[in-house]
C-alpha positions, 0 to 999 in steps of 0.5 A: 500500499502506497503512503498516500493510500495510507493515510487515506485509509487512516483519514477514512478510518478516524471519520468513521470512528467520530461519527460513530461515536457522536451516533452512540452519544446522541442516539443514547441521550433520549434513554436517559430520563432527566429527574423532572421527566420521572413518575412520582414514587407512590407510597402503595408501589409494593417497593416503597411498601417493603422499604417503608417509603412515606412522602413525609418523613414526620409522618413515619412510624417506623422506630428506626427513623431518627429525628432530621433523616430525610431523603434530602440527606440520604446518600442514595438520593439525588436532588431534582427540581420541585423537592423531586429527584431520583434515589438509587432504591426506587429506579425509575421514579422520583421521591420526595426530598421530605420523605424517608425509608428504612434504608435511609443513609446519611450522606458522608460529608 
């Protein structure tokens, strides 16, 4: 293979690789739901019931709850708009920042 053909081949490969990478990035974006688009977790949800989730921590009756514990200060919660955000324990759902569940783990400072 001549030098010019080698460079042309390399250019073709780099263009194809860049185009593929861009397509993957652009095509992958819609799969990631934004926090605002997530449905709110209902207290009647089976997983919510199993973990004792309540939308208002002050109404929690579980003796494990410590005063001041809310989803907002839990390591599994990511703050979202409007006081709701995603939680690693409830994939695909948004939980209330004022909520609480038995799996609460205080964020490390």
